[in-house]
Structures are given as C-alpha cells and as structure tokens.
N, C-alpha and C positions, 0 to 999 in steps of 0.2 A: 544455758538460757540464751546467751549471746549468739551461739551457733544456730540455734533454732530460729531466732529472729532474723539472722542474715539469710538463712535458707528460705524462710517465708517470703522475705523481700525479693530474693532472686527469682523465686517461683512466680510471684506476681508480675515481675518485670518481664519474664519469659512469656507469660500468658498475654500480656499487653502487646509485646512485639509480634506475637503470632496473630493477634487480632488486627494490628496495624497492617501487617503484610497481607492478610486476607482482604481487608477493606481496600487496600491499594490495588490488589488484583481485580476485585469487583469493579472498582472505579475505572480501571483500564479497560475491562471487558465491556462495560456499559457506555464508555465514551464513544461517541460517533463523530468521526472526523470527515469533513468535506475537503477533498483534495482536487483542485483544478488540474485538468489534464491539458498539456501543451503539445499539440501535434501539428508541427509546422515544418517548412522546408529550409528555413534559414536561421542562423543564430540571432540575427537582428530581430526576427519575429519572436524568438524565444525570450530575449531580453524585454521586448515590449510587453509581452503577455505576463511575464513574471511581475513587472511593475504594476500592471493593471489589477492583479489580484492580491498583491502584497499587503494592502491595508486590511484585508478581510479574512485571511486564513493563516494557518501556521505552516502548512505544507504545500508544495506544488509537485506535479508529476510530469516528467519529461518523457514523451514517447520517442523511442529511438528505433528506427528500422533500417535495415541494410539493403533492401531490395531483393533479398534472397529468402530469408525466412518468411517475409511478407513482400509481395510485389510492390506494395506502397512504399515510397521512399521519403524519409523525413531527414531533418538535420541529424547528423550522427558523428560529429567531430569533437571528441573529448578535449582536444587541445584548446578549444574555446572556453572551457569551463572556468579557468582562473579569471576571466573577464566578466563572469556573471556575478555582479555585485547585488546581493540580496540578503535580507535577514531571515528569509524563509528556510525551513528544512526542505531539502530537495531529494526526491526519490527519482531514480531513473529506471525506466521499464525497457529492458534490452530485448526487443523483439528481433533478435539477430541469430544467425546461424553460428554455432560453435562459440558461445560466449566465453568459454575458457581462454580462447586466444586473445580476447580483448579486455578481459575483466580488469587487469592491472591499470589500464588507461583510464578507467572510469572511477577508480578508487581515489579520487582527489576532491578537494574542497570545491564547491559547497555540498557535494553529494553525501547524504546521510543514510540512504538506503538504496540498494540495488536489487531489482527484481529480474530473474531470469526464467525462461520457459522450460518446463519439464520436457517438452517435445524437442527442444533444441540442444539441450546440454547432455553431455555424456559422462561428466565427472562432477556431480553435485558436491561431493565432499571437498573437492579442490576449490570450488567457488566459495563454499562456506568458510573454509580455512583462510582464504585470502581476505574475505570480508571481515572476519574476526580479527585478523592481524592488523587490518586498517581501521578497526573500530567503526565499521560501517554495518548497518543492519542488512540482512539478506532476506529476500522474499522469493517464493517459488510460485510460478503462475502456470495455469493450464488453460488451453483453448476450449471453446464451448463444446466441441465434440469429444473431448478427453474425459474418460471416466474419473469421477472424483476420487475413487478409491486408490488411484495411482499416487495420490499425495500422502496416503496413510503411512508409508514407511518413513516419511520425513516429518511426521507430527512431533513437535517439541524440539526439532533439530534446526529449524530456521525460525525467523522472527514473525513473518506473516505469510499468509496463503492467499494468492489472488485467483479469483475465478473470473477470467475474461468473459464478459457477457456478449461480446461481438467478435467477429473474426479479426485477426490482426490486420490493421489497415487504417484508413482515414477516419477522422472524427465525424460524428453525426449519424452513425449507424443505429438502427433500432435494437433494443435489447432482445435477446433470445429467451423466451419464457421459461424454458427448462432450467435456466440458471437458478431459479428459486429453490427447486428440489435439490439441486447440487449443494447449495448453501446449507440447507436444512440437514442434509446427510453429514456434511463436514462438521457442522456445529454439534450434532448428536455424538459423533465419533470423537470429537476433540473439543470439549466444553471450554477449555482454556485457550484455544487458538484465536489469533487475530485474523479475521477474514476480510479481505478487500474485494470489492466488486468494481470492475472497470468496464465502462461502456454502456451507452443508452440510458444514463441516469438523468431523471427529471423528478419532480415532486412525487408523481405517481409511482414510478419504479423504485425511487429511493425508499418510499414507505414499505413496499413489498420486500425489498432487499433487507431492510433493517428488521422487519418482522420475521424474516427467514433466519436471521442470525448474523448479518454482516456488521462489521465495525467501521470499516473505512469505505467511503464512497468516492470514486473517481469520476468526475464529470467534466466534459469538455465543451461540446456544442451548446448545451443548455446555458452554460455560464457565458461563454464568449460570443454567442450569437444573440444574447439578450441586449436590450436597450440600456439596462442598468445592471452592471455586474454585481454591485453590492446587494441589490434586491434579489437577484437570482441566487446568490450564495445564501442569503438569509432565508429564502424560501426553502432551500434544501436543508438548512440547519433546523428550521422550525419543524419540518416533517420528521427529521431524524430524532429530535428531542422529545417526540411524543411517545417513544417506545416505553 
C-alpha cells in the first residue's frame, strides 16, 4: 500500500513538472522583447545610448561592423567592453567577415548573446562551441536576400534566429516587406524557435512582425530619433502585447 501511494505521488509530481516546463516554454515563446539597437561609430556614443534606454528595457543590441562584411563602419573594439557599466543584458550583432577569428574577444562581460551571420561564418560549430563554453547565448542571422531554409539545419542548435530586415549597414533603413513571409516560414518549420527581427521596426512593422511569428524586435532609429525614448519604447511594447 505504501509503495502504491509513493508511486502515485511521484507520478503526480512528474505530471506537474511536465506542465510547468510546457507553461514556461509557452511563456518564453509568447514573450515579446523590445531590444534597442545601438549603431554608432564611437564607444562614447555606445555608453551614452545604453544609459538612455537602460531604465526602460532588459536588453540592448550592439551593431558591430568591420567595413568588410558591410561597407558601413561602426564601433568594433571589444577591448572597450569592460568599461561598459550597465545592468542590461547585452547582445552583440557581429556583422563582420570571418567571425571565427574574433569571437573569443567578444565573449566577455557584459555580453550575454552573440549573433553571427550565416553568410560570413565558415565554422558555425566552432562559434557555438566557444559560446557554450563561455556561457553566452548564440544567434544565427541571415541577410534579407538569403533563403530562410538555410537556417533549417541549425534549428534547435542555436538559441535565436535573426532575420535581418534591412541590408547590413546604418540605422534608419526601411524594412523589406518580404521579411514577413520569411518569419512565417521559419515559425511554421520551427514552432519552438526564438525569432528576432532587426531593422526598420516601428509600431506598424512591429505589429506585422509579431503577427508573423517574431519574438524579439530590434529597433534603433524609431527609439533614438524620438523626442521621448520612454514613449517610443512603450509604443512598441503596446503593439507587441496585443498579439
């Protein structure tokens, strides 16, 4: 009788744990995060913009270009990162050629996530391995013209999948409309994937991106060109929470 009672209790506990895990996954997938994008030329500007958005968000996004993968050149010196004093989670978007050669330099505090481009990397497994060893999340990005299906071999192997909605370069570009179909295809093929959209995000495009299946919205110009950063962030959040 005692064994039967113990077995029954263990079975109930197992079912509860499964339910909790499922609910946690659903919460994660349904959570829409607004991530301000910082696309500037100097580290002083990076610091300034991080402080501007720090009270209103949980993450910020550093655009890093090397003038090779993208002709546009931004701040790209990881040696400055120890001086970045922030409570925010920081993701760095490496729009650089051969990220394998520089990845180690970016796996430092306060970086919590590194995003590399499928078009620029030749050894994704190496990038994933190094990020895992450093306890840093890893994301895989594709340019607007890249077929979404090229991400498919990496489903469930990295933490997030970024669909760049503009060409690698300066902030303020308009979103490319075909990005929504790309998001829809990725979501259908990988229901559990975390999908990030980067570029051209405003309340109108944010709504379309979320309806298509995006989880993370990276916005730069709409936030930093506004008269009131808090209002701009809240407008994007309000649109996102209507899903």
